[in-house]
C-alpha positions in Angstrom: 91.9 79.6 203.2 92.5 76.1 201.8 92.7 75.3 205.5 89.7 77.1 206.2 87.2 75.3 204.0 88.9 72.0 204.5 87.9 72.2 208.0 84.3 73.4 207.5 81.8 71.1 209.6 79.1 70.7 207.0 79.8 68.4 204.2 77.5 70.7 201.7 79.0 74.1 202.6 82.7 72.1 202.7 81.5 71.2 199.2 80.6 74.5 197.9 83.4 76.6 199.6 86.0 74.0 197.8 84.7 74.0 195.0 84.8 77.9 194.7 88.4 78.0 195.6 89.9 75.5 193.6 90.2 77.5 190.4 92.1 80.2 192.5 94.9 77.6 193.9 97.9 76.8 192.3 98.0 73.2 190.9 99.1 71.2 194.2 96.5 72.7 196.0 93.9 72.9 193.4 93.6 69.2 193.3 93.5 69.3 197.1 90.6 71.0 196.8 89.2 69.5 194.3 89.3 66.2 195.9 88.1 67.4 199.2 85.1 69.0 197.3 84.5 65.6 195.8 84.7 63.7 199.3 82.5 66.4 200.6 79.8 66.0 198.2 79.8 62.4 198.7 79.0 62.8 202.3 76.2 65.1 201.5 73.0 63.4 202.2 69.9 65.0 200.8 70.2 64.0 197.0 69.1 67.5 195.8 71.9 69.2 198.0 74.3 66.4 196.5 73.1 67.1 192.9 73.7 71.1 193.3 77.3 70.2 195.0 78.5 67.9 192.0 76.9 70.3 189.0 78.4 73.1 190.6 82.2 71.1 190.8 81.6 69.7 187.2 83.0 72.7 185.4 85.8 72.9 187.5 87.4 69.4 187.0 89.6 68.2 184.6 88.3 66.6 181.4 89.1 63.1 182.6 87.1 63.7 185.9 84.0 64.7 184.3 82.7 61.7 183.1 82.6 59.6 186.5 81.5 62.8 188.3 79.0 63.5 185.9 77.8 59.6 186.5 77.6 60.2 190.5 75.2 63.5 189.8 73.1 61.8 187.6 73.1 58.7 190.3 71.8 61.3 193.0 69.1 62.6 190.3 68.0 59.6 189.8 67.4 58.3 193.5 65.4 61.1 193.9 62.4 58.6 194.3 59.1 58.6 192.3 56.9 55.7 193.9 54.1 54.6 192.1 52.3 53.5 195.3 52.4 57.2 197.1 50.0 59.6 197.1 49.9 61.6 193.8 51.1 65.1 195.2 53.9 63.3 196.4 54.8 61.7 193.5 54.6 64.6 191.5 56.7 67.1 193.9 59.6 64.1 193.6 59.0 64.3 189.7 59.5 68.3 189.7 62.5 67.8 192.2 64.6 65.1 189.8 63.5 67.0 186.4 65.1 70.2 188.5 67.9 68.0 189.6 68.8 66.7 186.0 68.2 70.2 184.4 70.7 71.5 187.0 73.4 68.9 185.9 72.7 68.6 182.3 74.7 72.1 181.2 77.8 70.6 182.5 78.2 67.0 181.5 80.2 65.4 179.1 78.7 64.1 175.9 78.5 60.4 176.7 76.4 60.8 179.5 73.3 63.0 177.9 71.6 59.7 176.2 71.5 58.4 180.0 70.3 62.3 181.2 68.0 62.4 178.2 66.5 59.2 179.8 66.1 60.5 183.2 64.4 63.8 182.1 61.6 62.0 180.1 61.1 59.5 183.2 60.2 62.7 185.5 57.1 63.3 183.4 54.5 61.8 186.4 52.4 65.5 186.8 50.2 66.3 183.7 50.3 69.8 184.4 53.5 70.7 184.5 56.6 71.1 182.8 59.3 70.3 184.5 60.5 67.5 182.2 60.2 69.5 179.5 62.6 72.1 181.0 64.7 69.2 181.7 65.1 67.8 178.4 65.6 71.3 177.2 68.6 71.5 179.4 69.9 68.2 177.9 69.1 68.8 174.6 70.8 72.5 174.4 73.9 70.9 176.1 74.5 67.9 173.5 73.4 70.8 170.5 76.6 72.8 172.4 79.0 69.7 172.3 77.8 68.9 168.8 79.2 72.6 167.9 82.4 72.5 169.9 83.5 68.9 168.4 81.5 68.0 165.4 81.7 64.4 164.6 80.2 61.0 164.7 80.2 60.7 168.6 78.5 63.8 169.5 76.3 63.5 166.2 75.2 60.0 167.4 74.7 61.6 170.8 72.4 64.3 169.8 70.6 61.9 167.6 70.0 59.7 171.1 68.9 62.7 172.7 66.1 63.8 170.4 65.2 60.0 169.6 64.7 60.3 173.6 62.6 63.0 173.7 60.5 62.0 170.7 59.7 58.8 172.1 58.0 60.5 175.2 54.4 60.2 175.6 54.3 63.7 176.5 55.0 66.2 174.0 56.1 68.8 175.2 59.0 66.6 176.0 59.6 66.4 172.0 59.0 69.8 171.6 61.9 70.3 174.0 64.4 68.5 172.4 63.5 69.5 169.1 64.0 72.9 170.0 67.3 72.9 172.0 68.4 71.0 168.8 66.8 73.1 166.6 70.0 74.8 164.6 71.4 70.9 164.1 67.9 69.3 163.5 68.2 69.4 159.5 71.9 68.2 159.8 71.2 65.0 161.6 67.8 64.3 160.1 67.2 65.5 157.1 64.6 67.6 157.8 63.8 71.4 159.2 62.9 72.0 162.7 59.4 73.2 161.7 59.0 69.9 159.6 59.5 68.0 162.7 57.5 69.9 164.8 54.2 69.7 162.6 55.6 65.7 162.4 55.9 65.7 166.4 52.4 67.1 166.8 50.8 64.7 164.0 51.8 61.5 165.9 49.0 63.2 168.9 46.2 63.9 166.9 
């Protein structure tokens, strides 16, 4: 099966096939499948598909490879261009595509990359009528909360605070409220205030 997956002609289906196969293989073959999936994902030209391939691969990777691969996935997401001089509809479509890419990656990112992911999510808010940026921020904040729950400590707490601050600094209040929602159970510990008070305070900033 490994030979068949490795021999697939398209980079994207090859990456997905090797990713699916890797957890079912013994150690030496598993390493070959992971290496092949990483190489195949790097060959995918379509950035949205590259993000998808890498996001599916991230949970399969050993811990020491997740930061580098997560960074590559964020690189691909951030490379979905939002050009200020293009037609508005096209800018909005690209903003939504980038937001969706960040939301797809976020649940699998290591804590060290979450502040960058939060900034990427906030930067996708180009359509005032779309919730895509808030959805991406919610995914990042929820991941920060899970990391904090799994490994309580100064490092994950700092990550959660940075994600929350990025959300609250966004001009679109929906992004700030999404960050509060994703981190709701941890806000009182992190910031010394209740989630309800944080929501009221956030809304007041725009009044």
